[in-house]
LUMLUM-622577 format. One record per atom (N, C-alpha, C): y, x, z; residue in three letters. Coordinates in steps of 0.02 Angstrom, whole numbers, padded with zeros to 5 digits, always signed. Atoms other than C-alpha are relative to their C-alpha. Last residue first. Layout:
N
YXZALA;...
END
This chain:
256
+00063-00037+00002UNK;+11488-01261+05152UNK;-00004+00047-00060UNK;+00004-00033+00065UNK;+11661-01328+05198UNK;-00061+00045+00000UNK;+00044-00059+00000UNK;+11648-01450+05344UNK;-00004+00027-00071UNK;+00029-00019+00065UNK;+11790-01574+05365UNK;-00039+00064+00009UNK;+00030-00067+00000UNK;+11841-01666+05524UNK;-00029+00012-00070UNK;+00058-00017+00040UNK;+11955-01816+05541UNK;-00024+00071+00010UNK;+00018-00068-00021UNK;+12080-01912+05644UNK;-00064+00018-00037UNK;+00067-00025-00010UNK;+12138-02063+05544UNK;+00002+00071+00029UNK;-00005-00067-00029UNK;+12294-02172+05540UNK;-00070+00024+00018UNK;+00059-00024-00037UNK;+12311-02330+05436UNK;+00008+00073+00020UNK;-00008-00069-00026UNK;+12457-02435+05380UNK;-00065+00020+00033UNK;+00050-00020-00049UNK;+12450-02592+05271UNK;+00011+00073+00020UNK;+00021-00070+00005UNK;+12607-02654+05185UNK;-00050+00015+00055UNK;+00022-00031-00062UNK;+12646-02838+05155UNK;-00023+00072-00015UNK;-00052-00047-00018UNK;+12738-02943+05027UNK;-00017+00034+00066UNK;+00032-00038-00054UNK;+12587-03030+04951UNK;+00048+00057+00020UNK;+00021+00045-00054UNK;+12654-03172+04843UNK;-00028+00038+00060UNK;-00056+00035-00031UNK;+12754-03053+04733UNK;-00021-00042+00060UNK;+00009+00071+00014UNK;+12607-02936+04698UNK;+00053-00039+00039UNK;-00058+00017+00040UNK;+12612-02747+04690UNK;-00008-00072-00024UNK;+00017+00034+00062UNK;+12486-02724+04831UNK;+00064-00021-00036UNK;-00037+00062+00016UNK;+12538-02596+04960UNK;-00024-00028-00066UNK;+00024+00031+00061UNK;+12452-02454+05049UNK;+00034-00066-00011UNK;-00030+00065+00009UNK;+12522-02333+05177UNK;-00024-00027-00067UNK;-00009+00024+00069UNK;+12434-02179+05242UNK;+00028-00071+00001UNK;-00026+00068+00002UNK;+12428-02070+05396UNK;+00010-00021-00072UNK;-00028+00024+00063UNK;+12319-01916+05416UNK;+00024-00072+00008UNK;-00029+00064-00016UNK;+12267-01806+05562UNK;+00038-00024-00063UNK;-00058+00027+00034UNK;+12150-01662+05529UNK;+00025-00065+00031UNK;-00017+00059-00038UNK;+12022-01543+05599UNK;+00066-00027-00026UNK;-00067+00026-00006UNK;+11959-01422+05466UNK;+00002-00062+00045UNK;+00009+00062-00038UNK;+11801-01318+05481UNK;+00070-00027+00016UNK;-00058+00026-00035UNK;+11795-01180+05351UNK;-00020-00063+00038UNK;-00057-00035+00030UNK;+11670-01071+05258UNK;+00065-00022+00032UNK;-00046+00039+00042UNK;+11534-01130+05376UNK;+00054+00045-00029UNK;+00031+00055+00035UNK;+11378-01062+05463UNK;+00045-00038-00049UNK;+00065-00017+00029UNK;+11413-00890+05536UNK;-00027-00054-00046UNK;-00009-00054+00049UNK;+11599-00917+05564UNK;-00065+00017-00035UNK;-00030+00029+00060UNK;+11564-01085+05646UNK;+00009+00053-00053UNK;+00050+00043+00031UNK;+11445-01005+05772UNK;+00026-00030-00065UNK;+00046-00042+00038UNK;+11571-00867+05808UNK;-00053-00041-00036UNK;+00068+00008-00025UNK;+11705-00991+05860UNK;-00048+00039-00044UNK;-00001+00000-00073UNK;+11895-00969+05846UNK;-00071-00003+00031UNK;-00006-00069-00025UNK;+11892-00916+05663UNK;-00001+00004+00076UNK;+00059-00043+00011UNK;+11824-01085+05609UNK;+00005+00068+00034UNK;+00020-00029-00064UNK;+11960-01194+05687UNK;-00057+00051-00007UNK;+00066-00030+00007UNK;+12050-01233+05523UNK;-00019+00036+00065UNK;+00005-00067-00030UNK;+12197-01349+05558UNK;-00072+00024-00003UNK;+00068-00022-00015UNK;+12249-01502+05457UNK;+00002+00071+00028UNK;+00003-00070-00022UNK;+12408-01604+05435UNK;-00073+00017+00016UNK;+00037-00021-00059UNK;+12432-01767+05341UNK;+00006+00075+00014UNK;-00030-00064-00020UNK;+12522-01875+05215UNK;-00035+00022+00064UNK;+00020-00027-00065UNK;+12456-02025+05120UNK;+00034+00068+00011UNK;-00024-00069-00009UNK;+12508-02140+04979UNK;-00018+00024+00070UNK;+00013-00029-00066UNK;+12424-02297+04914UNK;+00028+00071+00001UNK;-00028-00068-00004UNK;+12472-02412+04770UNK;-00009+00025+00071UNK;-00009-00031-00066UNK;+12364-02565+04734UNK;+00028+00070-00007UNK;-00018-00071+00008UNK;+12368-02680+04582UNK;+00017+00028+00069UNK;-00043-00028-00051UNK;+12280-02850+04582UNK;+00011+00075-00012UNK;-00072-00004+00015UNK;+12219-02919+04415UNK;+00044+00027+00056UNK;-00025+00067-00017UNK;+12040-02968+04466UNK;+00077-00001-00001UNK;+00018+00044+00054UNK;+11968-02817+04374UNK;+00024-00071+00013UNK;+00064+00033-00007UNK;+12063-02709+04498UNK;-00013-00045-00060UNK;-00006+00065+00034UNK;+12202-02587+04452UNK;-00069-00033+00002UNK;+00061+00035+00017UNK;+12220-02438+04569UNK;+00016-00067-00033UNK;-00017+00062+00035UNK;+12356-02306+04592UNK;-00065-00032-00022UNK;+00055+00031+00037UNK;+12337-02165+04718UNK;+00024-00066-00030UNK;-00020+00066+00023UNK;+12469-02044+04784UNK;-00056-00027-00043UNK;+00023+00027+00063UNK;+12423-01890+04885UNK;+00032-00067-00015UNK;-00032+00061+00022UNK;+12469-01774+05027UNK;-00029-00024-00066UNK;+00032+00036+00055UNK;+12406-01627+05128UNK;+00040-00062-00018UNK;-00036+00062+00014UNK;+12480-01491+05241UNK;-00033-00034-00060UNK;-00009+00025+00068UNK;+12382-01348+05317UNK;+00035-00067-00003UNK;-00029+00067+00000UNK;+12380-01240+05473UNK;+00015-00022-00072UNK;+00054+00048+00013UNK;+12262-01091+05476UNK;+00025-00072-00001UNK;+00063-00018-00030UNK;+12402-00963+05460UNK;-00056-00047-00021UNK;-00012-00045-00056UNK;+12557-01058+05406UNK;-00067+00017+00033UNK;-00065-00032+00001UNK;+12561-01141+05234UNK;+00016+00047+00058UNK;+00013-00037-00062UNK;+12386-01192+05188UNK;+00060+00045+00011UNK;-00040-00061-00008UNK;+12444-01318+05058UNK;-00016+00030+00068UNK;+00012-00030-00065UNK;+12340-01461+04988UNK;+00035+00067+00004UNK;-00009-00072-00010UNK;+12386-01575+04845UNK;-00021+00020+00069UNK;-00003-00024-00069UNK;+12354-01746+04771UNK;+00008+00075+00004UNK;-00030-00066+00001UNK;+12367-01854+04616UNK;+00007+00023+00072UNK;-00028-00030-00061UNK;+12249-02002+04604UNK;+00030+00068-00016UNK;-00009-00072+00003UNK;+12193-02121+04467UNK;+00035+00025+00063UNK;-00064-00029-00018UNK;+12129-02296+04451UNK;+00002+00075-00008UNK;-00008-00065+00031UNK;+11992-02419+04410UNK;+00068+00028+00019UNK;-00068-00020+00016UNK;+11941-02566+04519UNK;-00002+00070-00030UNK;-00014-00069+00021UNK;+11779-02661+04541UNK;+00074+00011-00012UNK;+00021-00023+00066UNK;+11738-02818+04640UNK;+00021+00072-00013UNK;+00072+00002+00005UNK;+11799-02926+04785UNK;-00022+00021-00069UNK;+00023-00068-00007UNK;+11978-02876+04822UNK;-00076+00005-00008UNK;+00073-00004-00001UNK;+12069-03034+04770UNK;-00023+00072+00001UNK;+00031-00014+00065UNK;+12254-03023+04812UNK;-00076+00006+00007UNK;+00026-00068+00009UNK;+12304-03104+04977UNK;-00030+00009-00069UNK;-00021-00025+00066UNK;+12406-03264+04962UNK;-00026+00070-00014UNK;+00001+00054+00049UNK;+12318-03357+05104UNK;+00018+00023-00071UNK;+00030-00025+00062UNK;+12279-03197+05199UNK;+00002-00052-00056UNK;-00048-00041+00037UNK;+12403-03243+05337UNK;-00029+00028-00065UNK;-00067-00012-00026UNK;+12287-03381+05394UNK;+00045+00040-00045UNK;-00014-00015-00069UNK;+12113-03367+05320UNK;+00072+00017+00013UNK;+00021-00067-00020UNK;+12090-03454+05155UNK;+00027+00014+00069UNK;+00063-00016+00031UNK;+12094-03631+05088UNK;-00026+00069+00016UNK;+00020+00057+00040UNK;+12228-03705+05200UNK;-00068+00015-00030UNK;+00010-00012+00071UNK;+12255-03583+05341UNK;-00017-00064-00036UNK;+00037+00051+00038UNK;+12323-03590+05517UNK;-00002+00015-00074UNK;-00028-00010+00066UNK;+12376-03427+05604UNK;-00035-00048-00048UNK;-00065-00034-00008UNK;+12353-03456+05791UNK;+00035+00008-00067UNK;-00045+00047-00032UNK;+12216-03585+05762UNK;+00070+00030+00006UNK;-00018+00050+00050UNK;+12131-03470+05636UNK;+00049-00050+00030UNK;-00042-00034+00049UNK;+12137-03325+05759UNK;+00023-00050-00053UNK;-00068-00001-00029UNK;+12071-03435+05899UNK;+00049+00030-00049UNK;-00026-00064-00023UNK;+11921-03466+05786UNK;+00071-00007+00029UNK;-00066-00007+00028UNK;+11849-03642+05779UNK;+00032+00064+00028UNK;-00051-00028-00043UNK;+11664-03625+05817UNK;+00066+00005-00038UNK;-00046+00052-00020UNK;+11543-03743+05728UNK;+00056+00025+00044UNK;+00021+00030-00064UNK;+11406-03611+05728UNK;+00050-00051+00025UNK;+00059-00030-00031UNK;+11494-03522+05584UNK;-00010-00029+00070UNK;+00059+00042-00002UNK;+11613-03645+05502UNK;-00059+00029+00037UNK;-00011+00070-00019UNK;+11789-03580+05527UNK;-00064-00038+00013UNK;-00038+00006-00062UNK;+11763-03392+05532UNK;+00002-00073+00023UNK;+00040-00025-00056UNK;+11624-03387+05403UNK;+00036-00011+00066UNK;+00054+00048-00013UNK;+11721-03499+05283UNK;-00043+00022+00059UNK;-00028+00060-00032UNK;+11876-03390+05301UNK;-00054-00050+00017UNK;-00019-00019-00069UNK;+11778-03232+05267UNK;+00027-00061+00037UNK;+00061+00002-00041UNK;+11696-03317+05116UNK;+00015+00020+00072UNK;+00024+00069-00008UNK;+11866-03356+05040UNK;-00060-00003+00046UNK;-00042+00036-00047UNK;+11937-03182+05072UNK;-00025-00071+00012UNK;-00008+00066+00029UNK;+11793-03091+04987UNK;+00038-00044+00050UNK;-00043+00043-00041UNK;+11804-02906+05028UNK;+00012-00066-00037UNK;+00034+00063-00011UNK;+11655-02822+04945UNK;+00040-00048+00043UNK;-00015+00028-00066UNK;+11749-02677+04866UNK;-00033-00068+00008UNK;+00031+00066-00007UNK;+11699-02562+04723UNK;+00013-00024+00070UNK;+00010+00031-00065UNK;+11810-02419+04668UNK;-00042-00063-00006UNK;+00032+00065+00007UNK;+11807-02304+04516UNK;-00016-00026+00069UNK;+00036+00033-00054UNK;+11930-02160+04515UNK;-00035-00064-00023UNK;+00014+00070+00019UNK;+12002-02031+04394UNK;-00046-00031+00053UNK;+00067+00028-00007UNK;+12063-01877+04490UNK;-00003-00071-00029UNK;-00003+00067+00027UNK;+12209-01757+04470UNK;-00071-00028-00002UNK;+00054+00027+00042UNK;+12223-01602+04576UNK;+00020-00068-00028UNK;-00009+00072+00011UNK;+12335-01486+04676UNK;-00051-00023-00052UNK;+00038+00028+00055UNK;+12306-01318+04759UNK;+00020-00074-00009UNK;-00025+00064+00024UNK;+12406-01202+04871UNK;-00041-00024-00059UNK;-00005+00047-00054UNK;+12351-01057+04982UNK;+00025-00069-00021UNK;+00057-00006-00045UNK;+12287-00929+04858UNK;+00000-00053+00054UNK;-00010-00057-00046UNK;+12418-00993+04735UNK;-00062+00002+00044UNK;-00059-00037+00021UNK;+12427-01115+04588UNK;+00012+00063+00041UNK;-00021-00041-00057UNK;+12251-01179+04612UNK;+00056+00046-00022UNK;-00040-00055+00024UNK;+12229-01318+04484UNK;+00027+00038+00061UNK;-00041-00038-00048UNK;+12090-01439+04518UNK;+00039+00054-00035UNK;-00019-00062+00034UNK;+12017-01572+04403UNK;+00050+00036+00045UNK;-00065-00033-00011UNK;+11932-01705+04507UNK;+00006+00061-00045UNK;+00001-00070+00022UNK;+11794-01832+04477UNK;+00069+00030+00012UNK;-00056-00031+00034UNK;+11774-01995+04571UNK;-00018+00069-00026UNK;+00024-00061+00033UNK;+11658-02119+04653UNK;+00058+00028-00041UNK;-00036-00034+00054UNK;+11719-02247+04779UNK;-00040+00058-00027UNK;+00041-00055+00022UNK;+11647-02379+04895UNK;+00034+00032-00061UNK;-00019-00023+00067UNK;+11752-02501+04996UNK;-00042+00062-00016UNK;+00030-00062+00023UNK;+11693-02604+05145UNK;+00022+00016-00071UNK;-00018-00015+00069UNK;+11779-02739+05249UNK;-00033+00067-00019UNK;+00018-00067+00023UNK;+11710-02813+05410UNK;+00015+00007-00074UNK;-00001-00007+00073UNK;+11768-02963+05511UNK;-00014+00072-00018UNK;-00006-00068+00023UNK;+11722-03012+05689UNK;+00000+00001-00076UNK;+00003-00019+00071UNK;+11751-03182+05766UNK;+00008+00074-00011UNK;+00056+00029+00037UNK;+11718-03269+05931UNK;-00012+00031-00068UNK;+00062-00002-00039UNK;+11824-03181+06062UNK;-00061-00022-00040UNK;-00005+00039-00062UNK;+11964-03144+05938UNK;-00068+00002+00035UNK;-00067+00028+00004UNK;+12000-03032+05788UNK;+00012-00052+00054UNK;-00006+00067-00028UNK;+11852-02922+05826UNK;+00072-00024-00005UNK;-00004+00007-00072UNK;+11835-02772+05713UNK;+00004-00072+00021UNK;+00014+00066-00025UNK;+11842-02706+05536UNK;+00006-00002+00076UNK;-00042+00018-00056UNK;+11863-02555+05426UNK;-00015-00072+00021UNK;+00018+00062-00035UNK;+11747-02462+05309UNK;+00052-00013+00055UNK;-00056+00016-00043UNK;+11784-02329+05176UNK;-00014-00068+00032UNK;+00007+00068-00025UNK;+11633-02250+05092UNK;+00056-00011+00051UNK;-00011+00014-00070UNK;+11662-02094+04988UNK;-00010-00074+00016UNK;-00010+00070-00016UNK;+11616-02012+04826UNK;+00013-00008+00074UNK;+00026+00023-00064UNK;+11598-01846+04739UNK;+00012-00074+00009UNK;+00015+00071+00003UNK;+11645-01738+04592UNK;-00029-00021+00067UNK;+00042+00026-00054UNK;+11721-01565+04571UNK;-00011-00074-00011UNK;+00029+00066+00008UNK;+11800-01458+04435UNK;-00044-00019+00060UNK;-00047+00050+00027UNK;+11921-01312+04435UNK;-00028-00071-00005UNK;-00066-00004-00029UNK;+11845-01169+04537UNK;+00046-00057-00021UNK;-00033-00064+00013UNK;+11666-01216+04500UNK;+00071-00004+00028UNK;+00041-00033+00051UNK;+11544-01360+04516UNK;+00028+00069-00017UNK;-00041-00040+00045UNK;+11625-01414+04679UNK;-00045+00038-00048UNK;+00034-00060+00024UNK;+11525-01553+04763UNK;+00045+00035-00051UNK;-00027-00029+00062UNK;+11618-01681+04868UNK;-00040+00063-00017UNK;+00041-00056+00024UNK;+11556-01802+05002UNK;+00030+00026-00065UNK;-00011-00025+00068UNK;+11662-01924+05103UNK;-00044+00061-00014UNK;+00047-00054+00010UNK;+11645-02038+05255UNK;+00003+00023-00073UNK;+00004-00025+00068UNK;+11790-02146+05312UNK;-00049+00058-00003UNK;+00047-00055+00006UNK;+11797-02258+05465UNK;-00003+00021-00073UNK;+00011-00025+00068UNK;+11930-02382+05521UNK;-00045+00062+00002UNK;+00026-00068+00001UNK;+11947-02492+05676UNK;-00014+00020-00072UNK;+00072-00007+00012UNK;+12057-02645+05658UNK;-00020+00073+00004UNK;+00018-00070+00010UNK;+12229-02687+05728UNK;-00075+00004-00005UNK;+00071-00012+00010UNK;+12303-02863+05715UNK;-00012+00074-00016UNK;+00027-00038-00056UNK;+12478-02873+05789UNK;-00074+00014-00007UNK;+00048+00039-00037UNK;+12568-02924+05630UNK;-00032+00044+00054UNK;-00034+00053-00035UNK;+12730-02850+05560UNK;-00047-00045+00039UNK;-00060-00023-00035UNK;+12639-02747+05432UNK;+00035-00060+00032UNK;-00059+00040+00016UNK;+12470-02824+05393UNK;+00060+00027+00038UNK;+00004+00029+00068UNK;+12307-02726+05383UNK;+00064-00034-00022UNK;-00038+00061-00010UNK;+12352-02613+05531UNK;+00003-00035-00068UNK;-00038+00026+00057UNK;+12214-02484+05518UNK;+00036-00063+00023UNK;-00019+00071+00000UNK;+12139-02376+05653UNK;+00036-00017-00063UNK;-00067+00019-00021UNK;+12048-02211+05669UNK;+00011-00074+00000UNK;+00002+00059-00044UNK;+11894-02112+05623UNK;+00070-00016+00022UNK;-00062+00020-00033UNK;+11874-01988+05479UNK;-00009-00063+00041UNK;+00007+00061-00038UNK;+11722-01891+05417UNK;+00066-00015+00034UNK;-00053+00022-00044UNK;+11715-01756+05285UNK;-00015-00065+00035UNK;+00018+00062-00034UNK;+11590-01650+05190UNK;+00055-00020+00048UNK;-00050+00017-00050UNK;+11634-01514+05062UNK;-00018-00069+00028UNK;+00000+00069-00024UNK;+11497-01432+04960UNK;+00053-00008+00054UNK;+00040+00018-00059UNK;+11498-01276+04853UNK;+00009-00072+00019UNK;+00067+00018+00023UNK;+11609-01185+04730UNK;-00042-00013+00062UNK;+00014-00042+00057UNK;+11797-01162+04747UNK;-00067-00014-00032UNK;+00045-00056-00018UNK;+11803-01234+04924UNK;-00016+00045-00059UNK;+00015-00037+00061UNK;+11949-01358+04919UNK;-00043+00061+00019UNK;-00030-00066+00008UNK;+11945-01468+05073UNK;-00023+00031-00066UNK;+00033-00045+00047UNK;+11913-01651+05112UNK;+00033+00069+00002UNK;+00049-00038-00037UNK;+11957-01769+05255UNK;-00043+00044-00046UNK;+00062+00039-00007UNK;+12047-01891+05138UNK;-00056+00038+00034UNK;-00003+00067-00031UNK;+12184-01773+05079UNK;-00069-00032+00006UNK;-00020+00050+00049UNK;+12145-01589+05044UNK;+00003-00068+00035UNK;+00011+00071-00016UNK;+12133-01436+05157UNK;+00026-00046-00055UNK;-00065+00033-00008UNK;+12122-01265+05074UNK;-00012-00073+00017UNK;+00000+00072-00009UNK;+11969-01151+05086UNK;+00071-00025+00013UNK;-00018+00013-00069UNK;+11994-00976+05018UNK;+00006-00076+00007UNK;-00027+00064-00019UNK;+11904-00930+04858UNK;+00013-00005+00074UNK;-00067-00009-00027UNK;+11885-00746+04819UNK;+00029-00065+00027UNK;+00004-00039-00062UNK;+11696-00756+04799UNK;+00068+00009+00033UNK;+00021+00044-00054UNK;+11720-00895+04673UNK;-00001+00037+00066UNK;+00072+00004-00007UNK;+11819-00781+04558UNK;-00017-00042+00060UNK;+00026+00021-00064UNK;+11998-00808+04505UNK;-00075-00003+00000UNK;-00029-00037-00054UNK;+12095-00720+04368UNK;-00033-00012+00067UNK;+00021-00070+00003UNK;+11990-00774+04219UNK;+00025+00041+00059UNK;+00073-00007-00006UNK;+12003-00958+04264UNK;-00021+00073+00002UNK;+00019-00031-00063UNK;+12191-00955+04299UNK;-00075+00014+00006UNK;-00036-00062-00013UNK;+12255-00982+04123UNK;-00024+00035+00063UNK;+00020-00051+00049UNK;+12121-01110+04077UNK;+00033+00067+00015UNK;+00068-00022-00016UNK;+12145-01211+04237UNK;-00022+00056-00047UNK;-00002-00040-00061UNK;+12333-01218+04212UNK;-00068+00027+00017UNK;-00031-00064+00018UNK;+12311-01277+04033UNK;+00001+00047+00060UNK;+00048-00037+00041UNK;+12189-01412+04089UNK;+00028+00069-00020UNK;+00053-00026-00044UNK;+12307-01465+04229UNK;-00052+00040-00039UNK;-00028-00054-00040UNK;+12453-01481+04109UNK;-00052+00032+00045UNK;-00004-00058+00045UNK;+12348-01586+03989UNK;+00026+00061+00038UNK;+00069-00022+00014UNK;+12304-01707+04129UNK;+00000+00063-00043UNK;+00022-00036-00060UNK;+12486-01718+04184UNK;-00070+00027-00009UNK;-00037-00063-00001UNK;+12535-01762+04006UNK;-00019+00042+00061UNK;+00033-00046+00047UNK;+12396-01892+03999UNK;+00036+00066-00003UNK;+00064-00023-00026UNK;+12460-01975+04158UNK;-00032+00051-00046UNK;-00013-00044-00057UNK;+12641-01984+04098UNK;-00066+00030+00027UNK;
END
């Protein structure tokens, strides 16, 4: 299925290459605080919250920074840093970090609609065992969180959590649609397989609005300035981990 989609995108890129010049490119919002720019640089920043465990009351802060360079109308590459964490009680703070590099093949079917396929490489430093050890043993403090959600060898509700410490390979399908004036719609589906056997599926959906035309300074310095709101849901395909994480981000993207 993936290779057929890849071939379809290559055919689409070949057919549209001669019809589209870089100077004609119109910025289109993309998932993850990005935008399609045809040729140039796209920078994004997102801030919000994540609920790591559906049905639980733990809410952590989330931050996403992303960089993308468009080599031409159909190919781009970049990376992002995804961080979330916060205080889980008066004594304990946890921090998770994920790092990603990727390439994208874009197919612009219309002046206001584009979709893409992207191979991904992730690295994450989330070590559940060490987090539990830090919470329980640091300075001899017994965490209120651990007392509320007792654990055996790992932290409370994370007892059966899939290992996330290391590399993961995957792929992404996504789209952006500038459907009414400067208002856009975005969405994607991501599939990841880590080297520690866990499998993660993530989907997102969002809206974005280009504020560039409302400010002369932005018109002089940027091709587009997108403000966005995006929600996503991620789930590990593992019987012992029957939970879905939800996160919501407000973001800004600068198309250069």
